[in-house]
C-alpha positions in Angstrom: 10.2 8.9 13.7 13.1 7.0 12.3 15.8 8.4 14.6 16.6 7.1 18.0 18.0 10.4 19.3 15.0 11.3 21.4 14.8 12.6 25.0 15.0 9.5 27.1 12.4 10.5 29.6 9.7 11.5 27.1 10.3 8.7 24.5 8.4 5.9 26.2 5.1 7.8 26.4 5.3 9.3 23.0 6.4 6.0 21.5 3.5 4.1 23.1 1.0 6.6 21.8 2.5 6.3 18.3 2.4 2.5 18.6 -1.2 2.6 19.6 -2.2 4.9 16.8 -0.3 2.8 14.3 -2.1 -0.4 15.4 -5.5 1.5 15.4 -4.8 2.7 11.8 -3.9 -0.8 10.6 -7.0 -2.2 12.3 -9.2 0.2 10.3 -7.4 -0.6 7.1 -8.1 -4.3 7.7 -11.8 -4.0 8.7 -12.5 -1.4 5.9 -15.0 -3.1 3.6 -14.6 -6.3 5.6 -18.0 -7.6 4.4 -18.2 -5.8 1.1 -17.1 -9.0 -0.7 -18.9 -12.3 -0.5 -17.4 -15.3 1.4 -15.2 -17.5 -0.8 -15.5 -21.2 -1.2 -12.9 -22.1 1.4 -14.6 -19.7 3.9 -17.9 -21.5 3.2 -16.2 -24.8 4.0 -14.8 -23.4 7.2 -18.4 -22.4 8.3 -19.7 -25.9 7.4 -16.9 -27.6 9.3 -17.8 -25.8 12.5 -21.5 -26.4 12.4 -21.8 -30.1 13.2 -25.0 -31.7 14.5 -23.2 -34.1 16.8 -20.2 -33.8 19.1 -17.0 -34.9 17.4 -18.4 -34.4 13.9 -16.3 -31.2 13.5 -13.1 -33.0 14.2 -14.2 -35.7 11.7 -14.8 -33.1 9.0 -11.5 -31.5 9.6 -9.7 -34.8 9.7 -11.1 -35.7 6.3 -9.5 -32.5 4.9 -5.9 -31.5 4.7 -5.5 -29.2 7.7 -5.0 -29.5 11.4 -7.8 -28.5 13.8 -6.7 -25.5 16.0 -8.2 -22.8 13.8 -11.5 -24.7 13.5 -11.7 -25.3 17.2 -11.2 -21.6 17.7 -13.8 -20.7 15.0 -16.3 -23.1 16.5 -16.1 -21.4 19.9 -16.1 -18.0 18.3 -19.2 -18.4 16.1 -21.0 -20.0 19.1 -20.7 -16.7 20.9 -20.6 -14.1 18.2 -22.6 -15.7 15.4 -21.8 -16.9 11.9 -22.4 -13.8 9.7 -19.7 -12.7 7.3 -18.6 -10.1 9.8 -18.5 -12.4 12.8 -16.6 -15.1 10.9 -14.0 -12.8 9.5 -13.4 -10.9 12.7 -11.6 -13.9 14.2 -9.1 -13.6 11.4 -8.8 -9.9 12.1 -7.9 -10.8 15.7 -5.3 -13.2 14.4 -3.9 -10.6 12.2 -3.6 -8.0 15.0 -1.9 -10.7 17.2 0.4 -11.3 14.3 1.3 -7.6 14.3 1.9 -7.7 18.0 4.1 -10.8 17.9 6.1 -9.3 15.0 6.7 -6.2 17.0 7.8 -8.3 19.9 10.3 -10.2 17.6 11.7 -7.0 16.2 12.1 -5.5 19.7 14.0 -8.6 20.8 16.2 -8.9 17.7 16.9 -5.1 17.2 15.1 -2.3 18.8 11.5 -1.0 19.1 11.8 1.6 16.3 12.8 -1.2 13.9 9.9 -3.2 15.3 7.5 -0.3 14.7 8.6 0.2 11.1 8.2 -3.5 10.5 4.7 -3.4 12.0 3.8 -0.5 9.5 5.3 -2.3 6.5 3.6 -5.6 7.2 0.3 -4.1 8.3 -0.1 -2.3 5.0 1.0 -5.2 2.8 -1.7 -6.4 0.4 -0.8 -10.0 1.2 -1.4 -9.3 4.9 -4.6 -7.3 4.5 -6.2 -9.9 2.1 -5.7 -12.9 4.5 -6.6 -10.8 7.5 -10.1 -10.5 5.9 -10.5 -14.2 5.1 -12.3 -16.7 7.4 -9.4 -19.2 7.3 -6.4 -20.1 9.4 -3.8 -18.0 7.6 -3.7 -14.9 9.9 -3.4 -17.3 12.8 -0.6 -19.1 11.1 1.2 -15.8 10.7 0.7 -14.9 14.3 1.9 -18.2 15.7 5.0 -18.2 13.3 6.0 -14.9 14.9 5.2 -16.0 18.4 7.3 -19.2 17.9 10.2 -17.1 16.7 9.9 -14.8 19.7 9.8 -17.8 22.0 12.8 -19.4 20.2 14.9 -16.2 20.5 14.1 -15.9 24.3 14.9 -19.5 24.9 18.1 -19.3 22.8 19.4 -16.5 25.0 18.0 -17.8 28.3 17.2 -21.5 28.1 15.2 -21.6 31.4 12.4 -24.0 32.1 9.8 -21.3 31.7 11.2 -20.2 28.3 11.5 -23.8 27.2 7.9 -24.5 28.1 6.7 -21.4 26.3 8.7 -22.3 23.2 7.4 -25.9 23.2 3.8 -24.8 23.5 4.3 -22.2 20.7 5.7 -24.9 18.4 2.9 -27.3 19.1 0.3 -24.6 18.5 2.0 -23.7 15.2 1.8 -27.3 14.1 -1.9 -27.6 15.2 -2.6 -24.6 12.9 -0.9 -25.5 9.7 1.5 -28.3 8.8 3.8 -25.8 7.0 4.6 -24.5 10.5 7.0 -27.4 10.6 9.2 -25.4 8.2 9.2 -22.5 10.6 10.5 -24.8 13.3 13.1 -26.2 10.8 14.3 -22.6 10.3 14.9 -22.3 14.0 16.8 -25.6 14.1 19.0 -24.6 11.2 19.8 -21.3 12.8 20.7 -23.0 16.0 23.0 -25.4 14.2 24.8 -22.5 12.6 25.2 -20.2 15.6 25.0 -22.4 18.7 25.3 -26.1 17.8 25.9 -27.0 21.5 22.3 -26.1 22.3 20.9 -28.8 20.1 20.7 -31.2 23.0 18.5 -28.7 24.9 16.5 -28.0 21.8 15.6 -31.7 21.5 13.9 -31.5 24.9 11.8 -28.6 23.6 11.1 -30.2 20.3 10.3 -33.5 22.0 7.8 -31.8 24.3 6.2 -30.1 21.3 5.9 -33.5 19.6 4.3 -35.0 22.7 1.7 -32.2 22.6 1.1 -32.9 18.9 1.1 -36.7 19.3 -2.7 -37.0 19.6 -3.1 -35.6 16.1 -0.2 -37.3 14.5 -2.2 -40.5 13.4 -4.8 -38.2 11.8 -2.0 -36.3 10.0 -0.7 -39.6 8.6 -4.2 -40.6 7.5 -4.7 -37.3 5.8 -1.5 -37.8 3.8 -2.8 -41.3 2.9 -6.2 -39.8 1.8 -4.6 -37.0 -0.2 -1.3 -38.4 -1.5 -1.2 -35.8 -4.3 -1.3 -32.8 -1.9 -4.0 -30.2 -1.2 -7.1 -30.2 -3.3 -6.5 -26.7 -4.7 -5.5 -26.2 -8.3 -1.8 -27.2 -8.5 0.8 -24.6 -9.4 4.0 -25.6 -11.2 7.4 -24.6 -9.9 8.8 -22.3 -12.6 10.1 -18.8 -13.1 6.6 -17.4 -13.5 5.5 -18.9 -10.2 8.6 -17.6 -8.3 8.2 -14.2 -9.9 4.5 -14.0 -8.9 5.3 -15.1 -5.4 7.9 -12.3 -5.0 5.4 -9.8 -6.5 2.7 -10.8 -4.0 4.9 -10.8 -1.0 6.2 -7.3 -1.9 3.1 -5.9 -3.5 5.2 -5.5 -6.6 7.8 -3.3 -4.8 10.7 -5.7 -4.4 13.3 -3.1 -5.7 11.8 -0.4 -3.4 12.0 -2.7 -0.4 15.7 -3.6 -1.2 16.7 0.0 -1.9 17.4 1.1 1.7 20.2 -1.4 1.9 22.0 0.5 -0.9 21.2 3.9 0.7 22.5 3.2 4.2 24.7 1.1 6.5 22.2 -1.6 7.2 24.1 -4.5 5.7 27.5 -3.8 7.3 25.8 -3.0 10.6 23.9 -6.3 10.4 27.0 -8.3 9.8 28.9 -6.6 12.5 26.3 -6.0 15.3 23.3 -8.2 14.5 24.8 -11.1 12.6 22.8 -13.9 14.4 19.5 -12.0 14.3 19.9 -11.0 10.6 20.8 -14.6 9.7 17.6 -15.8 11.5 15.5 -13.4 9.4 17.1 -14.5 6.1 16.6 -18.2 7.0 13.0 -17.4 8.0 12.4 -15.7 4.7 14.0 -18.2 2.4 13.8 -21.7 3.9 10.0 -22.3 3.7 9.5 -21.2 0.0 12.7 -23.0 -1.1 11.6 -26.3 0.5 8.0 -26.0 -0.6 8.8 -25.1 -4.2 11.3 -27.9 -4.5 8.9 -30.4 -3.0 6.2 -29.0 -5.4 8.5 -29.7 -8.3 9.7 -33.2 -7.4 7.3 -34.7 -4.8 3.7 -33.5 -5.0 1.8 -30.3 -5.8 2.2 -28.8 -2.4 2.6 -25.1 -3.2 0.0 -22.5 -2.6 1.1 -18.9 -1.9 -1.1 -18.5 1.1 0.5 -21.5 2.8 3.8 -19.6 3.2 2.3 -16.5 4.8 4.3 -17.3 7.9 7.4 -15.8 6.3 5.8 -12.3 5.9 7.1 -11.0 9.3 10.7 -11.9 8.3 10.3 -9.8 5.1 8.8 -6.9 7.1 11.6 -7.0 9.7 14.3 -7.1 7.0 12.7 -4.2 5.2 12.4 -2.3 8.5 16.0 -2.9 9.4 17.1 -1.4 6.0 14.9 1.7 6.5 16.1 2.1 10.1 19.7 2.6 8.9 19.3 4.7 5.8 21.9 7.5 6.0 19.5 10.4 5.7 16.4 10.1 7.9 14.1 12.3 5.8 14.9 10.0 2.9 14.0 7.0 5.1 10.7 8.6 6.1 9.9 9.3 2.4 10.7 5.7 1.4 8.5 4.4 4.2 5.6 6.7 3.3 6.0 5.8 -0.4 6.1 2.1 0.4 3.0 2.2 2.6 1.1 4.2 0.0 2.1 2.0 -2.9 1.3 -1.2 -1.0 -2.2 0.0 -0.2 -2.8 1.2 -3.8 -1.5 -2.1 -5.2 -4.1 -4.2 -3.4 -6.7 -4.4 -6.3 -4.0 -5.4 -8.7 -3.0 -8.5 -6.7 -6.2 -9.4 -5.0 -9.2 -9.0 -7.3 -12.8 -9.1 -6.0 -14.1 -12.4 -4.8 -17.1 -14.0 -6.6 -20.4 -12.2 -5.9 -22.2 -15.0 -4.1 -24.1 -12.9 -1.6 -25.2 -10.4 -4.3 -26.5 -13.1 -6.6 -28.4 -15.0 -3.9 -29.9 -11.7 -2.6 -31.0 -10.7 -6.1 -32.6 -14.1 -6.8 -34.5 -14.0 -3.5 -35.7 -10.5 -4.3 -36.8 -11.4 -7.8 -38.5 -14.8 -6.9 -42.1 -14.9 -6.0 -42.8 -16.9 -2.8 -44.7 -19.6 -4.6 -42.3 -20.1 -7.5 -40.5 -23.5 -7.2 -36.7 -23.7 -7.3 -34.6 -26.7 -8.2 -31.3 -26.7 -6.3 -28.4 -29.0 -5.9 -26.5 -27.7 -2.9 -23.8 -29.6 -1.2 -23.7 -29.0 2.5 -20.1 -27.7 2.5 -20.6 -25.3 -0.4 -20.7 -21.6 -0.3 -24.3 -21.7 -1.6 -25.2 -23.7 1.5 -23.6 -21.0 3.7 -25.7 -18.2 2.1 -28.7 -20.5 2.1 -28.4 -20.6 5.9 -27.8 -16.8 6.1 -30.4 -15.6 3.5 -32.9 -18.4 3.0 -32.1 -19.4 -0.6 -34.2 -22.6 -0.2 -37.8 -22.2 0.9 -41.0 -24.3 1.2 -41.2 -24.6 -2.6 -37.6 -25.7 -3.2 -36.8 -29.2 -4.5 -33.2 -30.0 -3.5 -31.7 -32.7 -5.7 -28.6 -33.0 -3.6 -27.8 -36.6 -2.6 -30.0 -38.1 -5.3 -28.5 -40.4 -7.8 -31.1 -40.1 -10.5 -30.8 -41.1 -14.2 -31.5 -38.6 -17.0 -35.1 -40.0 -17.3 -35.6 -39.3 -13.6 -34.6 -35.7 -14.0 -37.2 -35.3 -16.8 -39.8 -36.7 -14.4 -39.0 -34.1 -11.8 -39.2 -31.3 -14.3 -42.4 -32.7 -15.9 -44.1 -32.5 -12.5 -43.7 -28.7 -12.6 -45.1 -28.2 -16.1 -48.1 -26.2 -14.8 -45.9 -23.7 -13.0 -45.6 -20.3 -14.7 -41.9 -20.0 -13.7 -39.3 -22.4 -12.5 -36.0 -21.3 -10.9 -32.8 -23.3 -10.9 -29.7 -22.9 -8.8 -27.5 -25.7 -10.2 -23.7 -26.3 -10.7 -22.6 -26.4 -14.4 -20.0 -29.1 -13.7 -22.7 -31.6 -13.0 -24.2 -33.4 -16.1 -27.7 -33.5 -14.6 -27.8 -29.6 -14.7 -27.5 -29.7 -18.5 -30.2 -32.4 -18.7 -32.5 -30.3 -16.7 -31.8 -27.1 -18.6 -32.3 -28.9 -21.9 -35.7 -30.2 -20.8 -36.8 -26.8 -19.5 -35.7 -25.1 -22.7 -38.0 -27.1 -24.9 -41.1 -25.0 -24.1 -39.9 -22.2 -21.9 -37.9 -19.0 -22.3 -35.2 -17.6 -20.0 -36.5 -14.7 -17.9 -33.6 -14.3 -15.5 -30.0 -15.4 -15.8 -26.9 -15.0 -13.6 -24.0 -17.1 -12.6 -21.2 -17.2 -10.0 -18.1 -19.4 -10.6 -19.7 -22.7 -11.7 -23.3 -22.2 -10.4 -26.1 -20.8 -12.6 -29.1 -18.8 -11.3 -31.8 -19.1 -14.0 -35.6 -18.6 -14.2 -37.5 -20.4 -17.0 -40.9 -18.9 -17.8 -43.8 -20.2 -19.8 -44.2 -18.5 -23.1 -42.5 -18.3 -26.4 -39.5 -20.6 -26.7 -36.2 -18.8 -27.1 -33.2 -20.7 -28.2 -30.2 -20.4 -25.8 -27.1 -19.0 -27.5 -23.7 -20.4 -26.5 -20.2 -19.4 -27.5 -16.6 -20.2 -26.6 -15.1 -17.0 -25.3 -15.3 -14.3 -28.0 -13.9 -16.6 -30.7 -16.5 -19.2 -31.6 -20.3 -19.4 -31.6 -21.9 -22.8 -31.0 -24.6 -23.3 -33.7 -25.5 -27.0 -33.2 -24.2 -30.1 -31.6 -25.1 -33.7 -32.6 -24.3 -37.0 -30.8 -24.5 -40.0 -33.0 -25.8 -42.3 -30.3 -27.1 -42.2 -26.7 -26.3 -45.9 -25.8 -23.0 -47.6 -26.3 -21.0 -50.6 -25.2 -17.4 -50.9 -24.1 -15.1 -50.9 -27.2 -17.6 -48.9 -29.4 -17.1 -45.4 -30.7 -19.2 -42.3 -29.9 -18.9 -39.4 -32.3 -19.9 -35.7 -31.7 -20.3 -33.2 -34.6 -20.2 -29.6 -33.6 -21.3 -26.8 -35.9 -19.5 -23.6 -35.1 -19.1 -20.1 -36.4 -15.9 -18.0 -36.1 -16.5 -14.8 -34.2 -12.8 -13.8 -34.2 -9.4 -14.7 -35.6 -8.7 -18.3 -34.4 -5.0 -19.1 -34.4 -3.4 -22.5 -35.1 -2.8 -22.9 -31.4 -6.4 -23.9 -30.6 -7.6 -27.4 -30.4 -11.0 -29.0 -29.8 -11.6 -32.2 -27.8 -14.5 -34.5 -26.7 -14.0 -35.8 -23.2 -16.0 -38.7 -21.8 -16.5 -38.3 -18.0 -18.5 -40.2 -15.4 -21.0 -38.6 -13.0 -18.2 -37.7 -10.6 -16.5 -35.8 -13.5 -13.7 -38.2 -13.7 -12.1 -38.4 -17.2 -12.7 -41.8 -18.8 -11.6 -41.2 -22.4 -10.9 -38.3 -24.7 -10.0 -37.4 -28.3 -8.5 -34.1 -29.2 -7.4 -32.4 -32.4 -6.4 -29.1 -33.8 -8.9 -26.6 -35.2 -8.4 -25.0 -38.6 -8.5 -21.2 -38.7 -11.6 -20.3 -40.8 -12.4 -16.7 -41.8 -14.5 -14.6 -39.4 -18.2 -15.3 -39.9 -17.7 -18.7 -41.6 -19.6 -21.6 -40.3 -17.9 -25.0 -40.2 -18.3 -28.5 -38.8 -15.8 -30.4 -36.7 -16.2 -34.0 -35.5 -14.5 -35.8 -32.7 -15.0 -39.5 -31.8 -14.1 -41.2 -28.6 -13.8 -44.9 -27.9 -15.5 -46.4 -24.9 -12.8 -48.1 -22.8 -13.2 -51.9 -22.4 -13.1 -51.4 -18.6 -15.9 -48.9 -18.5 -18.7 -50.0 -16.1 -22.4 -49.7 -16.8 -24.0 -46.3 -16.1 -24.5 -42.7 -17.2 -21.6 -40.8 -18.7 -21.4 -37.3 -20.1 -19.7 -35.9 -23.2 -17.8 -32.6 -22.6 -16.8 -30.5 -25.6 -13.8 -28.2 -24.9 -11.9 -25.6 -26.9 -8.4 -24.9 -25.5 -5.1 -23.4 -26.3 -2.8 -26.4 -26.6 0.3 -24.3 -25.9 -0.8 -23.6 -22.3 -3.8 -25.8 -21.7 -6.1 -22.8 -21.0 -9.7 -23.5 -22.0 -12.0 -20.9 -23.6 -15.0 -20.1 -21.3 -18.4 -21.3 -22.2 -20.8 -18.3 -22.2 -24.6 -18.2 -22.7 -26.7 -15.2 -23.6 -26.1 -11.9 -25.3 -23.6 -9.2 -24.2 -20.9 -10.3 -21.8 -22.7 -13.6 -21.4 -23.3 -15.8 -18.4 -20.4 -18.1 -17.5 -21.2 -21.8 -17.8 -17.8 -23.2 -17.0 -15.0 -24.3 -19.3 -16.8 -27.2 -21.0 -20.0 -27.5 -23.1 -21.9 -30.7 -22.0 -23.1 -32.0 -25.3 -25.2 -34.8 -23.8 -25.1 -38.1 -22.0 -24.3 -41.7 -23.0 -25.7 -44.8 -21.4 -23.1 -47.5 -21.3 -24.5 -51.0 -21.2 -22.8 -54.4 -21.4 
């Protein structure tokens, strides 16, 4: 397979059959268990964005986020024809992934030869990074496909700057920018390559780049507004630029096989051949692989938290082509074949290590619906863009007996009024987020004279049923280290400048090192931190009960309203909080903060 010494007349047909079989095999790898895992939060947001009630609303929703609109326009048309099930939504990403394989093959054929391109297709198509995002209803597989398409168009234009090639190149650049803003770094790679190998073509490139900018111009004001709305970068959890981040990126890109991928260059003539015969092409791949992560990680360190591994998926074809070039020129072809087979096998086996299962939203919603009687009321608080809202549309989480509290700004007394109206009900279900203070108010009220008959959680949403009968005290703990025995707040009303103290009675379940601290955080109803007081925890013997108190001063600038007190236990060396768990056994996850209670601030 790795040798080019084949009969010329029979090679094309055999090769096309091999290429088709390879694509088919990768397609089945990608769609295998395509719907086994639930949709993730970002996927739920995608499905909300493309379900507007009025024309233009979709563009407004996307414009309020941090991404450009091309993927969402495509998804809108796709689900209108195919449907919005898990399978239908993710199939569009599968199509994007297969186009990415095709365009990567086209780039490899242009830069080198079709055998190198085929090997690259195999390497990339079995990469865990590729497979994961080929199964996600987001824009990342489309970003990969358009990055390769843009490189193919650039290379054709670079060697034949005709009007047709210039037009194709300009359109590919514009489509790339309409898919993800980091596509600009792919374009920057092409400009840098041109400056290094053919600087006289820069004038012609400006015509192509200018045409792409004209095509992108209608969205440019929206992009500027998005930067203004989100000056601190994407809304995802920021990742610092450090050695650990870079190491993890390399591991993800290579499925932990970076040495294996580099080995062919030490076992053949790939490097000297590249420098002698394919210097310009090899330079393009190196720039393609390195420029985007270097720029993003640098900006992440000094400008804003802009780095997320998935944003740089557009460099994956460059890595696959560099790996394929090395394998293509290993001295002994059986060794090259063995390395390729080993690489493919190891990449597929490494998938669970790098991409753990997504949260089990669908399973939890399905189980709740199956356990709930048709007349049993359910209290929910479901934001329209949430993953719960998506599965509500798919499975019918809310029914005629559901009271949805979303959009209501009620005081704690109002929550009690809602619950009191359901006192006669034998069972009451709740599907509520734990990062909302009202949830803790509602659960506290239900726990006074009811017992928990059903419990589950996914990420920060709890699925509970409270039944009439014997009251059973809920048991909370912080990870496997501390049991929460009692919590006491010294006041429920306060004025700016006054102090509010919380005393927590805890029992040590495990050895608690000196690196742990406890803090009381005052937050408003939007979970914005207003004030805090933290301090170290002593390390009591296992089984010993102890009290610890934290007091927080109400800021003079605090406005009137309801505020909540969050108690957190965390490792001060890395900031990692202990999870709050409820119930016996493994426990049900309730987030990373125990909400002690609320404080009404008055002037």
